[in-house]
FIKOL-313002 format. One record per atom (N, C-alpha, C, O): x, y, z; chain; residue number from 1. Coordinates in Angstrom, 2 decimals. Each point is the difference from the previous one (the first is absolute). Example, Ala and Ser with C-alpha at 12.3 -4.5 7.8 and 13.67 -1.06 7.14 Angstrom:
> X_Y_Z_chain_resi
> 13.19_-5.69_7.80_A_1
> -0.89_1.19_0.00_A_1
> 0.90_1.20_0.00_A_1
> 1.04_-0.02_0.66_A_1
> -1.39_1.07_-1.38_A_2
> 0.82_1.19_0.06_A_2
> -0.77_1.09_0.73_A_2
> 0.51_1.11_0.17_A_2
REM end
This chain:
> X_Y_Z_chain_resi
> 5.62_2.61_-41.72_A_1
> -0.04_-1.11_-0.92_A_1
> 0.06_-1.31_0.79_A_1
> 0.75_-0.11_0.97_A_1
> -1.53_-0.85_-1.39_A_2
> -0.05_-1.30_0.66_A_2
> 1.23_-0.83_-0.33_A_2
> 0.57_0.10_-1.09_A_2
> -0.17_-0.92_2.04_A_3
> 1.02_-1.00_-0.30_A_3
> -0.66_-1.16_-0.73_A_3
> -1.22_-0.16_0.05_A_3
> 2.03_-0.64_-0.71_A_4
> -0.54_-1.17_-0.70_A_4
> -0.69_-0.93_1.00_A_4
> -1.04_-0.59_-0.30_A_4
> 1.62_0.45_1.48_A_5
> -0.57_-0.89_1.02_A_5
> -1.37_0.50_0.45_A_5
> -0.94_-0.79_0.13_A_5
> 0.83_2.10_0.12_A_6
> -1.28_0.56_0.45_A_6
> -1.05_-0.08_-1.10_A_6
> -1.16_-0.33_0.26_A_6
> 1.57_0.62_-1.50_A_7
> -0.93_-0.10_-1.13_A_7
> -0.46_-1.44_-0.19_A_7
> -1.18_-0.25_-0.24_A_7
> 2.10_-0.69_0.35_A_8
> -0.34_-1.42_-0.13_A_8
> -0.95_-0.45_1.10_A_8
> -0.92_-0.77_-0.24_A_8
> 1.16_1.26_1.44_A_9
> -0.87_-0.35_1.12_A_9
> -1.41_0.54_-0.23_A_9
> -0.99_-0.67_0.31_A_9
> 0.89_1.88_-0.85_A_10
> -1.31_0.58_-0.28_A_10
> -0.73_-0.82_-1.06_A_10
> -1.19_-0.30_0.15_A_10
> 1.89_-0.07_-1.20_A_11
> -0.61_-0.80_-1.06_A_11
> -0.42_-1.36_0.55_A_11
> -1.09_-0.48_-0.31_A_11
> 1.94_-0.14_1.12_A_12
> -0.34_-1.30_0.58_A_12
> -1.25_0.09_0.86_A_12
> -0.85_-0.89_-0.04_A_12
> 0.74_1.96_0.81_A_13
> -1.19_0.19_0.83_A_13
> -1.25_0.19_-0.85_A_13
> -1.05_-0.58_0.29_A_13
> 1.16_1.39_-1.34_A_14
> -1.14_0.24_-0.89_A_14
> -0.40_-1.28_-0.73_A_14
> -1.19_-0.26_-0.20_A_14
> 2.17_-0.54_-0.20_A_15
> -0.29_-1.27_-0.67_A_15
> -0.73_-0.94_0.94_A_15
> -0.98_-0.64_-0.39_A_15
> 1.45_0.56_1.62_A_16
> -0.67_-0.85_0.98_A_16
> -1.44_0.45_0.22_A_16
> -0.90_-0.83_0.10_A_16
> 0.68_2.14_-0.02_A_17
> -1.36_0.53_0.15_A_17
> -0.87_-0.38_-1.20_A_17
> -1.15_-0.41_0.17_A_17
> 1.70_0.55_-1.38_A_18
> -0.76_-0.33_-1.20_A_18
> -0.37_-1.48_-0.02_A_18
> -1.12_-0.35_-0.37_A_18
> 2.04_-0.51_0.76_A_19
> -0.28_-1.44_0.04_A_19
> -1.08_-0.31_1.03_A_19
> -0.91_-0.79_-0.25_A_19
> 1.02_1.41_1.42_A_20
> -1.00_-0.23_1.05_A_20
> -1.38_0.49_-0.44_A_20
> -0.99_-0.70_0.19_A_20
> 0.94_1.90_-0.77_A_21
> -1.28_0.55_-0.43_A_21
> -0.63_-0.83_-1.12_A_21
> -1.22_-0.16_-0.05_A_21
> 2.03_-0.38_-0.84_A_22
> -0.52_-0.86_-1.05_A_22
> -0.61_-1.26_0.60_A_22
> -1.08_-0.43_-0.42_A_22
> 1.76_-0.15_1.39_A_23
> -0.55_-1.19_0.66_A_23
> -1.27_0.33_0.78_A_23
> -0.94_-0.79_0.02_A_23
> 0.91_1.95_0.63_A_24
> -1.22_0.41_0.70_A_24
> -1.15_0.20_-0.98_A_24
> -1.14_-0.36_0.30_A_24
> 1.44_0.92_-1.46_A_25
> -1.04_0.18_-1.02_A_25
> -0.52_-1.35_-0.49_A_25
> -1.21_-0.17_-0.17_A_25
> 2.11_-0.77_-0.04_A_26
> -0.43_-1.34_-0.42_A_26
> -0.89_-0.64_1.06_A_26
> -1.00_-0.64_-0.33_A_26
> 1.37_0.81_1.59_A_27
> -0.81_-0.56_1.08_A_27
> -1.37_0.66_0.05_A_27
> -1.01_-0.68_0.21_A_27
> 0.96_1.99_-0.41_A_28
> -1.29_0.71_0.00_A_28
> -0.88_-0.47_-1.15_A_28
> -1.21_-0.17_0.18_A_28
> 1.80_-0.05_-1.35_A_29
> -0.77_-0.50_-1.13_A_29
> -0.52_-1.41_0.27_A_29
> -1.11_-0.34_-0.39_A_29
> 1.91_-0.47_1.04_A_30
> -0.43_-1.36_0.33_A_30
> -1.17_0.04_1.00_A_30
> -0.95_-0.78_-0.12_A_30
> 1.02_1.69_1.09_A_31
> -1.11_0.14_0.96_A_31
> -1.27_0.46_-0.72_A_31
> -1.09_-0.48_0.29_A_31
> 1.25_1.42_-1.22_A_32
> -1.14_0.47_-0.77_A_32
> -0.62_-1.15_-0.80_A_32
> -1.22_-0.15_-0.04_A_32
> 2.06_-0.64_-0.58_A_33
> -0.51_-1.14_-0.77_A_33
> -0.76_-0.96_0.90_A_33
> -1.08_-0.49_-0.37_A_33
> 1.61_0.21_1.53_A_34
> -0.67_-0.89_0.94_A_34
> -1.37_0.57_0.39_A_34
> -1.00_-0.72_0.03_A_34
> 0.97_2.00_0.26_A_35
> -1.28_0.63_0.35_A_35
> -1.01_-0.08_-1.14_A_35
> -1.17_-0.30_0.21_A_35
> 1.66_0.56_-1.42_A_36
> -0.89_-0.05_-1.16_A_36
> -0.56_-1.41_-0.21_A_36
> -1.19_-0.17_-0.29_A_36
> 2.04_-0.82_0.42_A_37
> -0.47_-1.38_-0.20_A_37
> -0.90_-0.46_1.15_A_37
> -0.91_-0.80_-0.21_A_37
> 1.18_1.30_1.41_A_38
> -0.89_-0.34_1.12_A_38
> -1.41_0.54_-0.22_A_38
> -0.97_-0.63_0.40_A_38
> 0.86_1.79_-1.05_A_39
> -1.33_0.53_-0.31_A_39
> -0.75_-0.98_-0.89_A_39
> -1.19_-0.25_0.20_A_39
> 1.88_-0.30_-1.16_A_40
> -0.64_-0.98_-0.89_A_40
> -0.45_-1.24_0.75_A_40
> -1.07_-0.55_-0.26_A_40
> 1.90_0.11_1.20_A_41
> -0.28_-1.26_0.68_A_41
> -0.93_0.16_1.21_A_41
> -0.72_-0.93_0.35_A_41
> 0.74_2.09_0.27_A_42
> -0.72_0.18_1.26_A_42
> -1.30_0.78_-0.14_A_42
> -0.65_0.30_1.01_A_42
> 0.26_0.03_-2.22_A_43
> -1.26_0.72_-0.20_A_43
> -0.84_-0.74_-1.03_A_43
> 0.39_-1.04_-0.53_A_43
> -1.54_1.60_0.27_A_44
> -0.91_-0.60_-0.97_A_44
> 0.25_0.49_-1.42_A_44
> -0.74_-0.33_-0.92_A_44
> 1.79_1.11_0.74_A_45
> 0.31_0.50_-1.34_A_45
> 0.41_-1.16_-0.91_A_45
> 0.52_-1.01_0.47_A_45
> -0.76_1.16_-1.76_A_46
> 0.43_-1.05_-0.93_A_46
> 1.52_-0.18_0.05_A_46
> 0.74_0.96_0.24_A_46
> -0.27_-2.17_-0.45_A_47
> 1.42_-0.30_0.10_A_47
> 0.83_0.74_-1.04_A_47
> 1.20_0.19_0.19_A_47
> -1.82_0.24_-1.27_A_48
> 0.73_0.71_-1.05_A_48
> 0.02_1.51_0.23_A_48
> 0.68_0.73_-0.73_A_48
> -1.42_-0.26_1.73_A_49
> -0.08_1.45_0.26_A_49
> 1.39_0.57_0.26_A_49
> 0.78_-0.56_0.78_A_49
> -0.47_1.64_-1.42_A_50
> 1.28_0.67_0.22_A_50
> 1.17_-0.65_-0.72_A_50
> 1.16_0.27_0.34_A_50
> -1.43_-1.11_-1.32_A_51
> 1.09_-0.71_-0.69_A_51
> 0.98_0.96_-0.66_A_51
> 1.21_-0.21_0.05_A_51
> -1.73_1.26_-0.68_A_52
> 0.90_0.96_-0.65_A_52
> 0.93_0.66_1.02_A_52
> 1.17_0.23_-0.29_A_52
> -1.69_0.07_1.46_A_53
> 0.83_0.60_1.04_A_53
> 1.08_-0.98_0.47_A_53
> 1.13_0.40_0.27_A_53
> -1.48_-1.68_-0.17_A_54
> 0.99_-1.01_0.40_A_54
> 1.10_-0.10_-1.05_A_54
> 1.18_-0.08_0.34_A_54
> -1.56_0.10_-1.61_A_55
> 0.99_-0.06_-1.08_A_55
> 0.92_1.22_0.05_A_55
> 1.21_-0.14_-0.14_A_55
> -1.78_1.31_0.35_A_56
> 0.82_1.22_0.07_A_56
> 0.94_-0.02_1.20_A_56
> 1.14_0.45_-0.07_A_56
> -1.64_-0.98_1.17_A_57
> 0.85_-0.11_1.19_A_57
> 1.15_-0.97_-0.26_A_57
> 1.13_0.26_0.41_A_57
> -1.40_-1.36_-1.09_A_58
> 1.06_-0.94_-0.37_A_58
> 1.06_0.69_-0.86_A_58
> 1.19_-0.24_0.17_A_58
> -1.63_1.09_-1.08_A_59
> 0.94_0.75_-0.84_A_59
> 0.86_0.93_0.86_A_59
> 1.21_0.11_-0.22_A_59
> -1.83_0.55_1.18_A_60
> 0.74_0.88_0.91_A_60
> 1.02_-0.79_0.81_A_60
> 1.13_0.45_0.20_A_60
> -1.53_-1.64_0.26_A_61
> 0.93_-0.84_0.76_A_61
> 1.18_-0.42_-0.87_A_61
> 1.14_0.01_0.46_A_61
> -1.40_-0.36_-1.71_A_62
> 1.09_-0.38_-0.90_A_62
> 0.95_1.17_-0.20_A_62
> 1.22_-0.19_-0.02_A_62
> -1.75_1.38_-0.13_A_63
> 0.85_1.17_-0.17_A_63
> 0.87_0.24_1.23_A_63
> 1.16_0.39_-0.12_A_63
> -1.72_-0.63_1.31_A_64
> 0.78_0.17_1.22_A_64
> 1.09_-1.07_0.10_A_64
> 1.11_0.28_0.44_A_64
> -1.43_-1.51_-0.83_A_65
> 1.00_-1.07_-0.01_A_65
> 1.11_0.35_-0.99_A_65
> 1.18_-0.20_0.29_A_65
> -1.55_0.72_-1.45_A_66
> 0.99_0.43_-0.98_A_66
> 0.86_1.13_0.57_A_66
> 1.22_0.02_-0.21_A_66
> -1.84_0.91_0.92_A_67
> 0.75_1.10_0.61_A_67
> 1.00_-0.54_1.02_A_67
> 1.14_0.47_0.07_A_67
> -1.55_-1.45_0.72_A_68
> 0.91_-0.58_0.99_A_68
> 1.14_-0.72_-0.70_A_68
> 1.15_0.06_0.46_A_68
> -1.44_-0.73_-1.56_A_69
> 1.06_-0.66_-0.77_A_69
> 1.00_1.02_-0.52_A_69
> 1.21_-0.24_0.03_A_69
> -1.70_1.37_-0.50_A_70
> 0.90_1.04_-0.48_A_70
> 0.80_0.62_1.13_A_70
> 1.18_0.33_-0.18_A_70
> -1.79_-0.16_1.35_A_71
> 0.75_0.50_1.16_A_71
> 1.10_-0.97_0.40_A_71
> 1.08_0.42_0.43_A_71
> -1.35_-1.70_-0.56_A_72
> 1.02_-1.01_0.30_A_72
> 1.18_0.15_-0.95_A_72
> 1.15_-0.12_0.41_A_72
> -1.44_0.39_-1.68_A_73
> 1.07_0.23_-0.98_A_73
> 0.78_1.27_0.33_A_73
> 1.22_0.05_-0.14_A_73
> -1.95_0.99_0.57_A_74
> 0.66_1.25_0.42_A_74
> 0.93_-0.29_1.17_A_74
> 1.15_0.46_0.01_A_74
> -1.63_-1.20_0.96_A_75
> 0.78_-0.34_1.20_A_75
> 1.27_-0.74_-0.41_A_75
> 1.09_0.32_0.47_A_75
> -1.24_-1.31_-1.33_A_76
> 1.15_-0.79_-0.45_A_76
> 1.02_0.89_-0.72_A_76
> 1.20_-0.10_0.25_A_76
> -1.67_0.94_-1.13_A_77
> 0.89_0.89_-0.75_A_77
> 0.73_0.96_0.93_A_77
> 1.20_0.23_-0.14_A_77
> -1.95_0.33_1.09_A_78
> 0.62_0.94_0.93_A_78
> 1.01_-0.70_0.90_A_78
> 1.03_0.58_0.35_A_78
> -1.33_-1.82_0.02_A_79
> 0.94_-0.76_0.83_A_79
> 1.30_-0.24_-0.78_A_79
> 1.09_0.11_0.56_A_79
> -1.22_-0.45_-1.83_A_80
> 1.19_-0.21_-0.82_A_80
> 0.81_1.30_-0.11_A_80
> 1.23_-0.03_0.09_A_80
> -1.91_1.16_-0.27_A_81
> 0.69_1.29_-0.05_A_81
> 0.70_0.29_1.32_A_81
> 1.14_0.47_0.02_A_81
> -1.82_-0.74_1.08_A_82
> 0.56_0.23_1.33_A_82
> 1.29_-0.80_0.18_A_82
> 0.99_0.52_0.52_A_82
> -1.02_-1.78_-0.94_A_83
> 1.20_-0.84_0.15_A_83
> 1.14_0.51_-0.87_A_83
> 1.16_-0.06_0.40_A_83
> -1.48_0.55_-1.60_A_84
> 1.04_0.56_-0.88_A_84
> 0.60_1.26_0.60_A_84
> 1.22_0.19_0.00_A_84
> -2.08_0.68_0.51_A_85
> 0.47_1.28_0.54_A_85
> 0.83_-0.19_1.25_A_85
> 1.05_0.62_0.16_A_85
> -1.52_-1.50_0.74_A_86
> 0.69_-0.18_1.28_A_86
> 1.16_-0.96_-0.09_A_86
> 0.93_0.06_0.81_A_86
> -0.97_-0.97_-1.79_A_87
> 1.04_-1.01_-0.10_A_87
> -0.12_-1.08_1.06_A_87
> 0.90_-0.82_0.16_A_87
> -2.01_0.82_0.56_A_88
> -0.21_-1.02_1.03_A_88
> -0.42_-1.32_-0.63_A_88
> -0.65_0.00_-1.05_A_88
> 1.00_-1.11_1.67_A_89
> -0.46_-1.29_-0.53_A_89
> -1.49_-0.17_0.29_A_89
> -0.53_0.54_0.97_A_89
> -0.13_-1.30_-1.82_A_90
> -1.42_-0.27_0.20_A_90
> -0.15_-0.95_1.18_A_90
> 0.73_-0.98_0.12_A_90
> -1.68_1.27_0.73_A_91
> -0.30_-0.87_1.14_A_91
> -1.51_-0.11_0.10_A_91
> -0.69_1.02_0.03_A_91
> 0.16_-2.24_0.03_A_92
> -1.45_-0.16_0.09_A_92
> -0.59_0.78_1.18_A_92
> 0.53_-0.02_1.11_A_92
> -1.63_0.71_-1.40_A_93
> -0.69_0.72_1.06_A_93
> 0.56_1.38_0.29_A_93
> -0.56_0.73_0.82_A_93
> 1.65_-0.35_-1.48_A_94
> 0.57_1.32_0.27_A_94
> -0.44_0.97_-1.08_A_94
> 0.34_-0.15_-1.17_A_94
> -1.09_1.14_1.58_A_95
> -0.41_1.09_-0.88_A_95
> 0.37_1.30_0.69_A_95
> 0.17_0.03_1.22_A_95
> -0.03_1.03_-1.96_A_96
> 0.38_1.28_0.60_A_96
> -0.96_0.48_1.08_A_96
> 0.38_0.80_0.85_A_96
> -1.63_-1.27_-0.88_A_97
> -0.96_0.51_0.96_A_97
> 0.43_-0.23_1.44_A_97
> -0.39_0.75_0.89_A_97
> 1.20_-1.78_-0.64_A_98
> 0.51_-0.25_1.34_A_98
> 0.96_1.07_0.46_A_98
> 0.31_0.09_1.19_A_98
> 0.16_0.72_-2.13_A_99
> 0.96_1.05_0.32_A_99
> -0.64_1.39_-0.03_A_99
> 0.71_1.00_0.06_A_99
> -2.03_-0.94_-0.16_A_100
> -0.68_1.29_-0.13_A_100
> 0.27_0.91_1.20_A_100
> 0.40_1.15_-0.17_A_100
> -0.60_-1.66_1.36_A_101
> 0.17_0.83_1.19_A_101
> 1.43_0.52_0.10_A_101
> 0.21_1.17_0.32_A_101
> 0.76_-2.03_-0.61_A_102
> 1.39_0.40_0.07_A_102
> 0.31_1.10_-1.03_A_102
> 0.65_0.99_0.33_A_102
> -1.12_-1.17_-1.54_A_103
> 0.26_0.99_-1.05_A_103
> -0.68_1.33_0.31_A_103
> 0.56_1.06_-0.25_A_103
> -1.78_-1.12_0.80_A_104
> -0.71_1.24_0.33_A_104
> 0.72_0.75_1.13_A_104
> 0.09_1.23_-0.02_A_104
> 0.43_-1.97_0.99_A_105
> 0.75_0.64_1.08_A_105
> 1.28_0.64_-0.53_A_105
> 0.37_1.10_0.42_A_105
> 0.29_-1.80_-1.35_A_106
> 1.22_0.51_-0.59_A_106
> -0.26_1.26_-0.80_A_106
> 0.80_0.94_0.04_A_106
> -1.93_-0.90_-0.76_A_107
> -0.35_1.15_-0.83_A_107
> -0.42_1.21_0.82_A_107
> 0.12_1.13_-0.46_A_107
> -0.62_-1.36_1.67_A_108
> -0.51_1.08_0.82_A_108
> 1.04_0.84_0.64_A_108
> -0.32_0.95_0.72_A_108
REM end
């Protein structure tokens, strides 16, 4: 059975991965949008060509931004739970992820 510290460290690591992957996805969508718009500007195609695809991509980007906003709320909620469970005072910049290696070593 996992200790609370080890379980918290695992969740913190997974949350950090989810946040990073969401940002990477947003960056990939932005690169795709740039490429799509460059086709319009750098070729002889009509400027309106692919408009529906641009609109759909914008919708996908909005959904990713919404997902990141929800992950931020998850992070905040989990941080509040962490502070309640540990009884530690809140300190800017301190999240359980800084304790991942220590907790994993302790659990091993």
